[in-house]
C-alpha positions in Angstrom: 9.4 1.7 26.5 7.5 -1.5 25.5 8.8 -3.8 22.9 6.6 -5.5 20.3 7.2 -7.8 17.2 5.4 -7.6 13.9 5.5 -9.6 10.7 5.2 -7.1 7.8 5.4 -9.3 4.8 9.1 -10.3 4.4 10.1 -8.2 7.4 10.6 -9.0 11.0 9.9 -5.6 12.7 10.8 -5.1 16.3 9.4 -1.9 17.7 10.3 -0.1 21.0 8.0 2.9 21.6 6.5 4.9 24.4 3.0 4.0 25.6 1.2 7.0 24.2 0.2 8.6 21.7 3.1 8.2 19.3 3.7 4.5 20.3 -0.1 3.8 20.0 -0.2 5.2 16.5 2.8 3.2 15.3 1.6 0.0 16.9 -1.8 0.3 15.4 -0.3 0.9 12.0 2.0 -2.1 12.2 -0.8 -4.3 13.5 -2.6 -3.9 10.2 0.0 -6.0 8.4 -1.9 -9.2 9.1 -0.6 -11.5 6.3 1.7 -14.2 7.7 4.7 -15.1 5.6 6.7 -18.2 6.1 10.4 -18.3 7.1 12.6 -15.8 9.0 12.0 -12.2 8.0 14.5 -9.5 7.1 15.3 -7.8 10.5 14.1 -4.2 11.1 14.8 -2.7 14.5 12.8 0.5 15.2 13.1 2.7 18.3 10.5 5.5 18.6 10.8 8.4 21.1 9.1 11.6 21.9 12.0 14.1 21.7 13.0 17.4 20.1 12.3 18.4 16.5 15.0 17.8 13.8 17.9 20.1 14.1 17.9 20.7 10.3 15.6 19.6 7.5 16.7 17.0 5.0 17.2 18.4 1.5 15.2 15.6 -0.4 18.2 14.4 -2.4 17.1 10.8 -2.1 13.3 11.4 -2.1 11.1 14.5 -2.1 7.5 14.3 -1.0 4.9 16.9 0.0 5.5 16.6 3.8 8.7 14.6 4.0 12.2 14.9 2.7 14.8 12.1 2.6 18.5 12.1 2.1 21.0 9.3 1.8 23.8 9.1 4.4 27.0 7.1 4.4 25.3 4.4 6.5 21.6 4.6 5.5 18.9 7.3 5.3 17.8 10.4 7.1 14.2 11.9 6.8 12.4 14.9 8.2 8.8 16.1 8.0 7.3 19.6 8.0 6.2 19.1 11.6 9.7 18.5 12.8 9.5 14.7 13.2 12.5 12.8 11.9 14.0 9.4 11.4 17.5 8.0 10.8 18.3 4.5 9.6 21.6 2.6 9.5 21.8 -0.5 7.4 24.2 -3.4 7.6 24.2 -7.2 6.9 21.9 -7.8 9.9 19.2 -5.6 8.7 18.0 -2.0 9.4 18.3 -0.1 12.6 16.1 3.0 12.9 15.5 5.8 15.3 12.2 7.7 14.9 11.7 10.9 16.9 8.6 13.1 17.2 8.2 16.5 19.0 6.3 16.2 22.3 3.4 18.3 21.1 2.6 16.1 18.1 -1.1 15.3 17.5 -3.6 14.9 14.6 -1.9 15.6 11.3 1.5 15.6 12.8 1.1 12.1 14.2 0.1 11.2 10.6 3.6 12.4 9.6 5.1 10.0 12.1 3.2 7.3 10.4 4.6 8.4 7.0 8.1 8.0 8.5 7.1 4.4 9.5 6.0 3.8 5.9 9.5 4.9 4.8 11.0 2.4 7.2 8.8 -0.4 5.9 9.3 0.5 2.2 13.1 0.6 2.7 13.0 -2.9 4.2 10.8 -4.3 1.5 13.2 -2.9 -1.2 16.2 -4.2 0.5 14.5 -7.6 0.6 14.2 -7.6 -3.2 10.6 -6.4 -3.5 9.1 -3.4 -5.3 6.3 -1.8 -3.2 3.2 -0.9 -5.3 0.3 1.5 -4.6 -2.3 -0.7 -6.2 -4.9 -3.4 -5.5 -5.1 -6.9 -6.8 -7.7 -9.7 -7.3 -7.4 -13.2 -8.5 -9.7 -16.1 -9.4 -6.9 -18.7 -9.2 -6.0 -18.4 -12.9 -6.0 -14.7 -13.7 -4.7 -12.0 -11.4 -5.5 -8.3 -12.1 -3.6 -5.3 -10.7 -6.1 -2.6 -9.9 -4.8 0.9 -10.5 -6.3 4.4 -10.1 -5.4 7.9 -9.0 -5.7 8.9 -5.4 -9.4 8.6 -4.4 -10.1 6.8 -7.7 -12.0 3.9 -6.2 -9.5 1.0 -6.0 -10.8 -0.2 -2.6 -14.5 -0.1 -3.6 -13.9 -1.8 -6.9 -11.7 -4.5 -5.3 -14.3 -5.1 -2.6 -17.1 -5.4 -5.3 -15.1 -8.1 -7.1 -14.5 -10.0 -3.8 -18.3 -10.1 -3.3 -18.6 -11.7 -6.8 -16.2 -14.5 -5.8 -12.7 -13.1 -6.5 -10.0 -13.1 -3.8 -8.0 -10.0 -2.9 -4.3 -9.6 -2.2 -4.9 -6.0 -1.0 -6.6 -2.8 -2.1 -3.7 -0.3 -2.1 -0.5 -2.0 -0.8 1.3 -4.8 -2.6 4.8 -6.2 -3.2 6.0 -7.0 -6.7 9.1 -9.0 -7.9 10.3 -11.4 -10.6 11.2 -14.9 -9.7 13.2 -16.1 -12.8 11.1 -15.2 -15.8 7.8 -15.1 -13.8 6.4 -12.0 -12.0 4.9 -12.4 -8.6 2.7 -10.2 -6.5 2.3 -10.7 -2.8 0.0 -9.4 -0.1 1.0 -7.6 3.1 -2.4 -6.7 4.5 -6.0 -7.8 3.9 -7.9 -4.6 4.9 -10.1 -2.5 2.7 -10.2 1.3 3.1 -13.9 2.0 2.5 -16.0 5.1 2.5 -19.0 4.7 4.9 -21.2 5.1 1.8 -20.3 1.6 0.8 -23.0 0.3 3.1 -25.6 1.6 0.7 -24.6 -1.2 -1.6 -23.4 -3.8 0.9 -25.5 -3.6 4.1 -23.8 -6.6 5.6 -20.9 -4.3 6.5 -23.1 -2.6 9.1 -22.7 1.1 10.0 -19.1 1.9 9.1 -19.4 5.3 10.8 -19.1 3.4 14.1 -15.5 2.7 13.2 -12.7 5.2 13.8 -11.5 7.4 11.0 -8.0 6.0 10.2 -6.5 9.2 8.8 -6.8 13.0 9.2 -6.9 13.2 5.3 -9.9 10.9 4.6 -13.3 9.8 5.9 -12.6 6.2 5.0 -12.7 3.3 7.5 -10.5 0.2 7.6 -12.6 -2.9 7.1 -11.3 -6.5 7.2 -11.7 -8.2 3.8 -13.3 -11.1 5.7 -16.3 -8.9 6.5 -17.3 -9.3 2.8 -16.4 -12.9 2.4 -14.6 -15.2 4.8 -12.5 -16.9 2.0 -12.0 -13.8 -0.1 -8.3 -13.3 0.4 -5.1 -14.6 -1.3 -1.4 -14.2 -0.5 0.6 -14.7 -3.7 -0.4 -14.7 -7.4 1.1 -14.2 -10.8 -0.2 -11.0 -12.4 -1.7 -11.4 -15.8 -3.8 -8.2 -16.3 -3.9 -4.5 -15.3 -7.1 -2.6 -14.8 -7.0 1.2 -14.9 -10.1 2.7 -13.2 -11.7 5.8 -14.6 -14.5 7.1 -12.4 -17.3 8.4 -14.5 -20.1 10.2 -12.6 -22.4 10.3 -15.6 -22.0 6.7 -16.7 -25.0 4.4 -16.3 -23.0 1.2 -16.9 -19.5 -0.2 -16.6 -17.5 0.0 -19.9 -14.1 -1.7 -20.7 -11.6 -0.8 -23.3 -8.2 -2.3 -24.1 -5.0 -0.4 -23.1 -1.9 -0.1 -25.3 1.3 -1.6 -24.1 2.7 1.9 -23.6 -0.3 2.8 -21.4 0.1 -0.3 -19.3 3.8 0.5 -18.6 3.0 4.2 -17.8 0.2 3.2 -15.4 2.4 0.6 -13.6 5.2 3.1 -13.2 2.8 5.5 -11.6 2.0 3.0 -8.9 5.5 3.0 -7.3 8.0 5.5 -6.1 11.5 5.7 -7.6 14.1 7.3 -5.4 17.0 9.3 -6.7 19.5 6.5 -6.4 20.9 5.0 -9.6 21.2 1.3 -8.5 17.8 1.3 -6.7 16.1 3.1 -9.6 17.5 0.6 -12.1 16.2 -2.4 -10.0 12.7 -0.8 -9.6 12.3 0.3 -13.2 13.7 -3.0 -14.6 11.2 -5.0 -12.6 8.3 -2.8 -13.6 9.2 -2.8 -17.3 9.6 -6.6 -17.4 6.3 -7.2 -15.6 4.4 -4.7 -17.7 5.4 -6.5 -20.9 3.4 -9.6 -19.8 0.2 -7.8 -18.8 -3.0 -7.4 -20.7 -4.3 -3.9 -20.0 -7.9 -2.6 -19.7 -9.4 0.8 -19.0 -12.5 0.5 -16.9 -15.1 3.3 -16.8 -17.1 3.0 -13.6 -20.3 5.0 -13.0 -20.8 6.7 -9.6 -23.7 4.3 -8.7 -22.5 1.3 -10.6 -22.3 -0.9 -7.5 -26.1 -0.7 -7.0 -26.3 -3.3 -9.8 -24.7 -6.7 -8.8 -24.0 -7.4 -12.5 -22.2 -4.1 -13.1 -18.8 -5.7 -13.1 -19.7 -8.5 -15.5 -18.0 -6.7 -18.5 -14.8 -6.6 -16.4 -14.9 -10.3 -15.7 -15.6 -11.0 -19.3 -12.5 -9.1 -20.4 -10.3 -10.8 -17.8 -11.6 -14.3 -18.6 
């Protein structure tokens, strides 16, 4: 097995994995975390192997997802997927120590499940480092910082990319870390890559033919595109969130429309951008952080037409609301 080191935000991940195809998939996924953080990271040791399926499935008492179940153990966590891949983590003061095993016949969707196990490893490390992982995007102009939220396939990446082309900087399009430092909230980037549909080149031809890039998931036709492909200086690492934008795709709309959100709607939206495991102490920390951050955010519902990005000024109403 070959060993490799990766800086995944506040984590120092050391991976030992076979040289095909499981190891390649995990290494490619870890290499996406391209935002360098200063200082020593929280240690995560991950050993991946091609082995036998899990002896028995986890019951989902800690976390229950569509294709993965997670249980707490006396020393850490144990997870299994529907394909038979599994992972076990043991935690101590030196960090996390994980073993990830996948059946020898894994390919396609099943390899995607091994990547889901990797996400569990990273998410656990981020939480144990004091951060709340968020499934949202974010942009900043140096003064304002807006969290960009939407349902799955709701257009976060395209919307964020469009704002970057207008001079904003992105902290990410669907993976962020959130915490409070004293009384102030802080959001931080872990990767600067957009997940864009090849259709994006209809609006932004400078991206070239995105279909030449590999499809990064068996569940989507999107391609991973570096944020620098849109603007070399279009990225940021840390910001203080001030606003929340909830996207509402509107196929029949001819222009972008912005409406204020209630405080209750802001909180509900932000809660839907994270996962709360069935662990009392962990849930208290996550929900406490989200509630306190939500109280300080201005909220906006943004109706975006299907072809809104053909007009370079389509996002002017959004910028007016933020500024």
